[in-house]
C-alpha positions as CSV (number, residue, x, y, z in Angstrom):
1,M,-46.2,-16.7,5.9
2,T,-43.0,-18.4,4.7
3,A,-39.9,-16.2,4.7
4,I,-38.2,-15.8,1.4
5,P,-34.4,-16.4,1.6
6,L,-32.8,-13.4,-0.2
7,G,-29.3,-14.7,-0.2
8,V,-26.3,-12.5,-1.2
9,P,-25.9,-11.9,-4.9
10,E,-22.5,-12.4,-6.4
11,V,-21.4,-8.9,-7.5
12,P,-18.5,-8.7,-9.9
13,V,-15.7,-6.5,-8.7
14,R,-15.2,-3.6,-11.1
15,P,-12.0,-1.6,-11.1
16,I,-12.5,1.9,-9.6
17,A,-11.0,3.3,-12.8
18,E,-9.1,2.2,-15.9
19,R,-5.5,2.1,-15.1
20,R,-3.3,4.7,-16.8
21,V,-1.3,3.1,-19.6
22,S,2.3,2.9,-18.7
23,R,5.5,1.1,-19.4
24,R,6.3,-2.0,-17.3
25,I,9.5,-2.5,-15.4
26,Q,10.6,-5.4,-13.2
27,V,11.8,-4.7,-9.7
28,G,13.2,-8.1,-9.0
29,P,10.2,-10.5,-9.4
30,V,7.7,-7.7,-8.8
31,A,6.2,-6.2,-12.0
32,V,5.5,-2.5,-11.8
33,G,3.4,-0.6,-14.3
34,G,1.9,-1.8,-17.5
35,G,-1.3,-3.0,-15.8
36,A,0.5,-4.9,-13.0
37,P,-1.2,-4.8,-9.6
38,V,-0.3,-1.8,-7.5
39,S,2.4,-2.8,-5.1
40,V,3.1,-1.7,-1.5
41,Q,6.5,-0.5,-0.4
42,S,8.1,0.6,2.8
43,M,11.6,1.6,4.0
44,T,13.7,0.3,6.8
45,T,14.6,2.5,9.7
46,T,17.7,0.6,10.7
47,R,21.3,1.6,9.8
48,T,21.8,-0.4,6.7
49,S,25.4,-1.2,7.8
50,D,23.8,-3.2,10.6
51,I,23.0,-6.2,8.4
52,G,21.3,-8.3,11.1
53,A,19.0,-5.6,12.3
54,T,18.1,-4.6,8.7
55,L,17.4,-8.1,7.6
56,Q,15.2,-8.6,10.7
57,Q,13.2,-5.6,9.9
58,I,12.8,-6.6,6.3
59,A,11.5,-10.0,7.5
60,E,8.9,-8.2,9.7
61,L,7.9,-6.0,6.7
62,T,7.6,-9.1,4.5
63,A,5.4,-10.8,7.1
64,S,3.1,-7.7,7.2
65,G,2.6,-7.8,3.4
66,C,5.3,-5.4,2.1
67,Q,6.3,-6.3,-1.5
68,I,9.3,-4.0,-2.1
69,V,11.6,-2.5,0.5
70,R,14.0,0.5,0.3
71,V,17.1,0.8,2.4
72,A,19.2,4.0,3.0
73,C,22.7,4.2,1.7
74,P,24.4,7.4,3.0
75,T,27.8,5.9,3.9
76,Q,30.4,3.5,2.5
77,D,29.6,1.0,5.3
78,D,26.0,1.0,4.1
79,A,27.1,0.4,0.5
80,D,29.3,-2.5,1.6
81,A,26.3,-4.1,3.3
82,L,24.0,-4.0,0.3
83,A,25.2,-7.2,-1.4
84,T,24.4,-9.3,1.6
85,I,21.1,-7.7,2.3
86,A,20.0,-7.9,-1.4
87,R,20.9,-11.6,-1.5
88,K,19.2,-12.6,1.8
89,S,16.1,-10.4,1.7
90,Q,12.9,-12.2,0.9
91,I,11.6,-9.2,-1.1
92,P,13.3,-7.0,-3.7
93,V,15.6,-4.3,-2.2
94,I,15.9,-0.8,-3.5
95,A,18.9,1.2,-2.5
96,D,18.2,4.8,-1.6
97,I,21.0,7.1,-2.8
98,H,21.7,10.7,-1.9
99,F,24.7,13.0,-2.3
100,Q,27.3,10.6,-3.6
101,P,27.1,9.2,-7.2
102,K,29.6,6.4,-6.3
103,Y,26.9,4.7,-4.1
104,V,24.7,4.4,-7.2
105,F,27.3,2.2,-8.8
106,A,27.9,0.3,-5.6
107,A,24.2,-0.5,-5.3
108,I,24.0,-1.7,-8.9
109,E,27.1,-3.9,-8.5
110,A,25.6,-5.3,-5.2
111,G,22.7,-6.7,-7.1
112,C,19.9,-4.4,-5.7
113,A,16.6,-4.9,-7.5
114,A,16.5,-1.1,-8.2
115,V,18.1,2.1,-7.3
116,R,16.4,5.3,-6.2
117,V,18.2,8.5,-7.0
118,N,17.3,12.0,-5.9
119,P,18.9,14.2,-8.6
120,G,18.4,17.4,-6.6
121,N,20.9,16.5,-4.0
122,I,23.5,14.3,-5.8
123,K,26.6,16.2,-6.7
124,Q,27.2,16.5,-10.4
125,F,24.5,14.0,-11.0
126,D,23.7,15.2,-14.6
127,D,27.3,14.7,-15.5
128,R,27.2,11.1,-14.5
129,V,24.0,10.0,-16.1
130,K,25.7,8.3,-19.1
131,E,27.8,6.1,-16.7
132,I,24.8,5.3,-14.5
133,A,22.6,4.5,-17.4
134,Q,25.2,2.1,-18.9
135,A,25.8,0.4,-15.5
136,A,22.1,0.0,-14.9
137,K,21.6,-1.3,-18.4
138,D,24.4,-3.9,-18.1
139,H,22.9,-5.2,-14.8
140,G,19.2,-4.9,-15.8
141,T,18.7,-2.6,-12.8
142,P,15.7,-0.1,-12.9
143,I,16.2,3.5,-11.7
144,R,13.6,5.4,-9.7
145,I,13.9,9.1,-10.2
146,G,12.7,10.4,-6.9
147,V,12.0,14.1,-6.7
148,N,11.1,15.6,-3.3
149,A,9.9,19.0,-2.5
150,G,12.4,19.3,0.3
151,S,15.4,18.6,-2.0
152,L,14.5,20.2,-5.3
153,D,17.2,21.3,-7.6
154,R,18.2,24.9,-6.8
155,R,17.8,25.9,-10.4
156,L,14.1,25.0,-10.3
157,L,13.6,26.7,-6.9
158,Q,14.9,29.9,-8.4
159,K,12.7,29.5,-11.5
160,Y,9.4,28.8,-9.6
161,G,10.1,30.3,-6.2
162,K,9.1,27.1,-4.4
163,A,8.3,23.5,-4.9
164,T,5.2,23.9,-7.1
165,P,3.7,20.9,-9.0
166,E,5.2,22.3,-12.2
167,A,8.7,22.5,-10.6
168,L,8.5,18.9,-9.4
169,V,7.3,17.6,-12.8
170,E,9.9,19.6,-14.7
171,S,12.7,18.2,-12.5
172,A,11.5,14.6,-13.0
173,L,11.1,14.9,-16.7
174,W,14.4,16.6,-17.2
175,E,16.3,13.9,-15.4
176,A,14.3,11.2,-17.3
177,S,15.3,12.9,-20.6
178,L,18.9,12.6,-19.7
179,F,18.6,8.9,-19.3
180,E,16.6,8.7,-22.6
181,E,19.5,10.3,-24.4
182,H,21.4,7.2,-23.6
183,D,18.6,4.9,-24.6
184,F,17.7,4.0,-21.0
185,R,14.0,3.9,-20.2
186,D,13.8,1.3,-17.4
187,I,12.6,4.1,-15.1
188,K,10.0,4.7,-12.4
189,I,9.2,8.3,-11.2
190,S,8.0,9.9,-8.0
191,V,7.3,13.5,-7.3
192,K,6.6,13.7,-3.6
193,H,5.3,16.6,-1.5
194,N,4.1,16.9,2.1
195,D,0.9,18.8,1.0
196,P,-1.6,16.3,-0.6
197,V,-3.1,19.0,-2.8
198,V,0.3,19.9,-4.4
199,M,1.2,16.2,-4.6
200,I,-2.0,15.2,-6.3
201,E,-1.6,18.0,-8.9
202,A,2.1,17.1,-9.5
203,Y,1.2,13.5,-10.2
204,R,-1.7,14.4,-12.4
205,Q,0.5,16.6,-14.6
206,L,3.2,14.0,-14.7
207,A,0.8,11.3,-15.7
208,E,-0.3,13.4,-18.7
209,Q,3.3,14.0,-19.8
210,C,5.0,10.6,-19.7
211,D,4.3,6.9,-19.8
212,Y,6.7,5.8,-17.0
213,P,5.3,3.9,-14.0
214,L,4.7,6.2,-11.0
215,H,5.5,5.6,-7.4
216,L,3.0,7.5,-5.1
217,G,4.0,9.1,-1.8
218,V,3.1,12.0,0.4
219,T,6.5,12.7,1.8
220,E,6.9,13.4,5.6
221,A,3.2,12.8,6.0
222,G,3.5,13.0,9.8
223,P,2.4,10.9,12.8
224,A,0.3,7.8,12.3
225,F,-3.2,9.4,12.4
226,Q,-2.3,12.5,10.4
227,G,-0.1,10.6,7.9
228,T,-2.8,8.0,7.4
229,I,-5.4,10.6,6.5
230,K,-3.1,12.6,4.2
231,S,-2.0,9.4,2.4
232,A,-5.4,8.0,2.1
233,V,-6.8,11.2,0.6
234,A,-3.9,11.7,-1.8
235,F,-3.7,8.1,-3.0
236,G,-7.5,7.8,-3.2
237,A,-7.7,10.8,-5.4
238,L,-5.0,9.5,-7.8
239,L,-5.7,5.8,-7.8
240,S,-9.4,6.6,-8.5
241,R,-8.2,8.2,-11.7
242,G,-6.0,5.1,-12.5
243,I,-2.8,7.0,-11.6
244,G,-0.2,5.1,-9.6
245,D,1.7,1.8,-9.8
246,T,3.4,1.5,-6.4
247,I,2.7,3.3,-3.1
248,R,4.5,4.0,0.1
249,V,2.7,5.5,3.1
250,S,5.3,7.6,5.0
251,L,4.5,7.7,8.7
252,S,6.4,8.6,11.8
253,A,5.6,5.1,13.0
254,P,7.1,1.6,12.7
255,P,7.4,0.6,9.0
256,A,5.0,-2.3,9.4
257,E,2.3,0.2,10.2
258,E,3.0,1.9,6.8
259,V,2.4,-1.4,5.1
260,K,-0.9,-2.1,6.9
261,V,-2.2,1.3,5.9
262,G,-1.1,0.9,2.3
263,I,-2.7,-2.5,2.0
264,Q,-5.9,-1.2,3.5
265,I,-6.1,1.7,1.1
266,L,-5.7,-0.6,-1.9
267,E,-8.4,-3.0,-0.5
268,S,-10.8,-0.1,0.2
269,L,-10.4,1.0,-3.4
270,G,-11.0,-2.5,-4.8
271,L,-7.4,-2.6,-6.1
272,R,-6.5,-5.7,-4.0
273,Q,-8.6,-8.6,-2.9
274,R,-10.3,-7.8,0.4
275,R,-9.2,-9.9,3.4
276,L,-11.2,-10.4,6.6
277,E,-13.4,-7.3,7.0
278,I,-15.4,-6.5,10.1
279,V,-18.4,-4.2,9.3
280,S,-19.6,-2.7,12.6
281,C,-21.9,0.2,13.4
282,P,-20.5,3.3,15.3
283,S,-23.2,2.8,17.9
284,C,-25.8,5.4,18.9
285,G,-28.8,5.8,21.2
286,R,-30.6,3.0,19.3
287,A,-28.1,0.4,20.2
288,Q,-29.2,-2.2,22.7
289,V,-25.9,-4.0,23.0
290,D,-22.3,-3.0,23.5
291,V,-21.3,-2.8,19.9
292,Y,-17.7,-1.8,20.6
293,K,-17.1,-4.8,22.8
294,L,-18.8,-7.2,20.4
295,A,-16.7,-5.9,17.5
296,E,-13.4,-6.1,19.4
297,E,-14.1,-9.6,20.6
298,V,-15.1,-10.9,17.2
299,T,-12.0,-9.2,15.6
300,A,-9.7,-10.8,18.2
301,G,-11.4,-14.2,17.8
302,L,-10.9,-14.1,14.0
303,D,-7.4,-12.8,14.1
304,G,-5.3,-14.7,11.6
305,M,-8.1,-15.7,9.3
306,E,-6.8,-15.7,5.7
307,V,-9.9,-15.8,3.5
308,P,-11.8,-12.8,2.2
309,L,-14.7,-12.9,4.6
310,R,-17.0,-10.0,5.5
311,V,-18.5,-10.1,9.0
312,A,-21.2,-7.6,10.1
313,V,-21.6,-6.8,13.8
314,M,-24.6,-4.6,14.2
315,G,-26.3,-3.2,17.3
316,C,-29.9,-2.2,16.4
317,V,-32.9,-3.1,14.3
318,V,-32.6,-0.1,12.0
319,N,-29.6,-0.9,9.8
320,G,-28.7,-4.2,11.5
321,P,-30.7,-6.7,9.5
322,G,-29.8,-5.2,6.2
323,E,-26.1,-5.0,6.9
324,A,-26.0,-8.5,8.4
325,R,-27.9,-9.8,5.3
326,E,-25.4,-8.2,2.9
327,A,-22.4,-9.7,4.6
328,D,-21.1,-13.3,4.4
329,L,-21.8,-13.6,8.1
330,G,-23.5,-11.2,10.5
331,V,-25.5,-10.5,13.6
332,A,-28.4,-8.0,14.1
333,S,-28.6,-7.5,17.9
334,G,-31.3,-6.2,20.2
335,N,-33.3,-6.9,23.3
336,G,-30.6,-9.1,24.7
337,K,-30.3,-11.4,21.7
338,G,-28.9,-11.6,18.2
339,Q,-30.1,-12.9,14.9
340,I,-27.3,-14.7,13.1
341,F,-27.2,-14.4,9.3
342,V,-25.2,-16.6,7.0
343,K,-25.2,-15.7,3.3
344,G,-28.3,-13.6,3.7
345,E,-30.4,-16.0,5.7
346,V,-31.2,-16.1,9.4
347,I,-29.9,-19.4,10.7
348,K,-30.6,-18.9,14.4
349,T,-31.2,-16.5,17.2
350,V,-28.9,-16.6,20.2
351,P,-28.7,-14.8,23.6
352,E,-26.3,-11.8,23.7
353,S,-23.8,-13.9,25.7
354,K,-23.5,-16.4,22.8
355,I,-23.1,-13.9,19.9
356,V,-19.3,-13.8,19.8
357,E,-19.0,-17.5,20.2
358,T,-21.5,-18.2,17.5
359,L,-20.1,-15.8,15.0
360,I,-16.6,-17.2,15.4
361,E,-17.9,-20.8,15.0
362,E,-19.9,-19.9,11.9
363,A,-16.9,-17.9,10.5
364,M,-14.7,-21.0,10.8
365,K,-17.2,-23.1,9.0
366,L,-17.4,-20.5,6.1
367,A,-13.6,-20.2,6.0
368,E,-13.2,-23.9,5.7
369,Q,-15.8,-24.1,2.9
370,M,-14.2,-21.2,1.1
371,E,-10.8,-22.9,1.2
372,Q,-12.3,-26.1,-0.1
373,D,-13.9,-24.1,-2.9
374,G,-10.5,-22.7,-3.8
375,V,-11.0,-19.1,-2.7
376,G,-7.5,-17.7,-2.6
377,P,-6.3,-16.7,0.9
378,G,-5.5,-13.1,1.6
379,E,-3.9,-11.5,4.7
380,P,-6.1,-10.6,7.6
381,A,-7.3,-7.0,8.1
382,V,-10.1,-5.2,9.7
383,T,-12.2,-2.2,8.7
384,V,-14.8,-0.6,10.9
385,S,-17.5,1.4,9.2
């Protein structure tokens, strides 16, 4: 009997949800809101006054895929460094301002792409809104109103007893209304909390009550593993409802790790073109090859590939053929050998010792063809399912 090649059908990518309708602002060259792609942000951990170290970290973040970077500005020395950093950074720089209103004006004058203010801990902030709005309007500088559970205005803490979703939302909308009184609406809002459940509800309420673009974040999310889980759960819940225009994964880890997690979250939700993806089974008693080793070696061999290629590394005959057939490239392994699939068809069977070598070779051929066909390059990433 002649085998019928099934091939891999082209499945159109559908958005996980209709994006919430919002205003659009420009953070430097990056559009935020108004249907623009969800962007990934991070924050430097260097002292901003150390210009060389800060620019070096921004370069590392840029290389990892970060689109917007925030820098802290707690001192005058930091404020003095902003102009150089904003001018030399490869991506838009947001100045993060707390406590002193004068640094808001310094950041605007320095040419930062945006300024983040935390009204709850800036002295006499409400009294300076008119001046801030005028300065920001004159320079075309957006303002992010960043409300945090840990620094909520005392008046609201007294009213609600703690940082409830309602308290966070009331704080953000109150501050936005003060800017609106001065005809300034170039605003982005965040209402962060360390509890994903509270955070999700706060953003849900906020999304219903305004049309400003929203920056998502679980603040103080924790070490890498815990913070990744909390952020993925919270962002997934909101983005799957179309809520969210920029994201920042807050981890107790190097900033580049935040960016990698953020990008992977967007890819997993279909909100960003997938990059290199390794689909591999978790292994079980049915596996007849060392799946972990195969997956690691294939991942290492394809490191740096910039086309959206799905490679399946499967270890048994139960799910293996089906998963390998669905991928662009795959192997179904067993009995010391592997069937190699390309675009749904078996092209050859090789001994186990040749599986990695063959997959890498075929992946390079596919990547070259995809580039010739004009498939846009992405940035390499790996998921293991």
